[in-house]
C-alpha positions as CSV (number, residue, x, y, z in Angstrom):
1,X,0.0,0.0,0.0
2,X,1.0,3.6,-0.3
3,X,3.2,5.2,2.3
4,X,3.2,9.0,2.5
5,X,5.6,10.9,4.7
6,X,5.3,14.5,5.9
7,X,8.1,16.5,7.5
8,X,7.6,18.3,10.7
9,X,7.2,22.1,10.4
10,X,10.0,24.1,12.2
11,X,8.7,25.8,15.4
12,X,10.1,29.3,15.5
13,X,9.7,29.6,19.3
14,X,12.1,26.7,19.8
15,X,14.6,28.1,17.3
16,X,14.6,31.5,18.9
17,X,14.9,29.9,22.4
18,X,18.0,27.9,21.2
19,X,19.6,30.9,19.5
20,X,19.2,33.1,22.5
21,X,20.4,30.4,24.9
22,X,23.5,30.1,22.8
23,X,24.0,33.8,22.9
24,X,23.6,33.8,26.7
25,X,26.3,31.1,27.1
26,X,28.7,33.1,25.0
27,X,28.0,36.3,27.0
28,X,28.7,34.3,30.2
29,X,32.0,33.1,28.8
30,X,32.9,36.7,27.7
31,X,32.3,38.1,31.1
32,X,34.3,35.4,32.8
33,X,31.6,33.5,34.6
34,X,33.1,30.2,33.6
35,X,31.4,27.9,36.1
36,X,27.9,29.3,35.5
37,X,28.5,29.3,31.7
38,X,29.5,25.6,31.8
39,X,26.5,24.6,33.8
40,X,24.2,26.7,31.5
41,X,25.9,25.1,28.5
42,X,25.3,21.5,29.8
43,X,21.6,22.3,30.4
44,X,21.4,23.9,26.9
45,X,22.8,20.8,25.4
46,X,20.3,18.6,27.2
47,X,17.4,20.9,26.0
48,X,18.7,20.9,22.4
49,X,19.1,17.0,22.5
50,X,15.4,16.7,23.8
51,X,14.0,19.0,21.1
52,X,15.9,17.3,18.3
53,X,15.9,13.6,19.3
54,X,12.8,12.9,21.5
55,X,10.2,15.1,19.6
56,X,8.5,13.9,16.4
57,X,10.5,14.6,13.2
58,X,8.1,13.2,10.6
59,X,4.6,11.9,10.2
60,X,3.8,8.9,8.1
61,X,0.4,7.8,6.8
62,X,0.5,4.1,6.0
63,X,-2.8,2.3,5.0
64,X,-5.2,3.5,7.7
65,X,-2.6,4.6,10.3
66,X,-0.9,7.7,11.3
67,X,2.6,7.0,12.6
68,X,4.4,9.8,14.5
69,X,8.1,9.0,14.1
70,X,10.7,10.0,16.6
71,X,14.4,9.6,16.3
72,X,14.8,8.1,19.8
73,X,12.0,6.5,21.7
74,X,8.9,4.7,20.6
75,X,6.9,5.8,17.5
76,X,3.2,6.5,18.2
77,X,0.6,4.8,15.9
78,X,-2.9,6.1,15.6
79,X,-5.8,4.4,13.6
80,X,-7.3,7.2,11.5
81,X,-10.6,5.4,11.2
82,X,-11.2,6.1,14.9
83,X,-10.6,9.8,14.5
84,X,-13.6,12.2,14.5
85,X,-12.2,15.7,13.9
86,X,-9.2,17.3,12.5
87,X,-9.0,21.1,13.2
88,X,-7.0,24.2,13.8
89,X,-5.6,24.5,17.3
90,X,-8.2,25.6,19.8
91,X,-6.9,28.6,21.9
92,X,-6.8,27.8,25.6
93,X,-6.0,29.9,28.6
94,X,-3.5,27.3,29.8
95,X,-1.5,27.4,26.7
96,X,-0.3,30.9,26.1
97,X,1.4,30.3,22.8
98,X,-0.4,28.1,20.2
99,X,1.4,27.2,17.1
100,X,-0.5,28.5,14.0
101,X,1.0,25.6,12.1
102,X,-0.3,22.9,14.3
103,X,-3.3,20.7,13.7
104,X,-5.3,18.9,16.3
105,X,-6.8,15.4,15.7
106,X,-9.5,14.2,18.1
107,X,-10.1,10.5,18.4
108,X,-13.2,8.6,19.3
109,X,-12.2,8.4,23.0
110,X,-11.7,12.3,23.1
111,X,-8.0,12.0,23.0
112,X,-6.3,15.0,21.4
113,X,-3.2,14.6,19.2
114,X,-1.3,17.6,18.0
115,X,0.7,17.4,14.8
116,X,2.6,20.1,12.9
117,X,3.2,18.9,9.3
118,X,5.0,21.2,6.9
119,X,2.4,20.9,4.2
120,X,-0.9,21.2,6.2
121,X,-3.3,21.0,3.2
122,X,-1.7,17.9,1.7
123,X,-1.8,16.3,5.1
124,X,-5.5,17.1,5.7
125,X,-6.3,15.8,2.2
126,X,-4.5,12.5,2.8
127,X,-6.3,12.1,6.2
128,X,-9.7,12.8,4.5
129,X,-8.7,10.3,1.8
130,X,-8.1,7.6,4.4
131,X,-11.1,8.5,6.6
132,X,-13.9,10.0,4.6
133,X,-16.1,10.5,7.7
134,X,-13.7,12.7,9.5
135,X,-15.0,16.2,10.2
136,X,-12.5,18.9,9.0
137,X,-12.6,22.3,10.7
138,X,-9.7,24.1,9.0
139,X,-10.1,27.6,7.4
140,X,-7.7,26.8,4.5
141,X,-9.4,23.5,3.7
142,X,-12.9,24.9,3.9
143,X,-12.0,27.9,1.6
144,X,-10.6,25.6,-1.2
145,X,-13.1,22.7,-0.9
146,X,-16.3,24.6,-0.1
147,X,-16.9,25.8,-3.7
148,X,-15.9,22.4,-5.0
149,X,-18.4,20.6,-2.7
150,X,-21.2,23.0,-3.7
151,X,-20.5,22.3,-7.4
152,X,-20.4,18.5,-6.8
153,X,-23.8,18.6,-4.8
154,X,-25.4,20.7,-7.4
155,X,-24.2,18.3,-10.2
156,X,-25.5,15.3,-8.2
157,X,-28.9,17.0,-7.7
158,X,-29.2,17.8,-11.4
159,X,-28.2,14.2,-12.3
160,X,-30.9,12.9,-9.8
161,X,-33.5,15.2,-11.4
162,X,-32.6,14.1,-14.9
163,X,-32.9,10.5,-13.7
164,X,-36.4,11.2,-12.3
165,X,-37.4,12.8,-15.6
166,X,-36.2,9.7,-17.5
167,X,-38.2,7.5,-15.2
168,X,-41.4,9.5,-15.7
169,X,-41.0,9.5,-19.5
170,X,-40.6,5.6,-19.5
């Protein structure tokens, strides 16, 4: 069967944090605070390792499953047929910064999975291809597919009316 891979989108907040952390370590070395600079550098290396090795780096859709791949650790596998909704992130008071590139997938047992694919539209289209019953609440997807759906429904209605006219003539 077809196996489609999606790379993870870069999170600018993490990138900015890593850059400013490196600048802070360099400033500590310049001002001669060697002990604190070494301790901060060790913690910085641990943080960078966590973000680059233990976080997802790609998403794979294989048959009816979404596989969240990690470089280290166990990959997570989700059956897309049990998913009910795919939507933009819901703003919450507990999460001050929500990634605008993220997508939330809600499963049948109300579990929330957050994914950040680089190509969001292609990812959503592939999920919809696998699970045609999934409810999509995404602005981009709705804008591009709303007019297509209206045309398709109108065409189906016209075909049904033409079929009824043929039946009445016979």
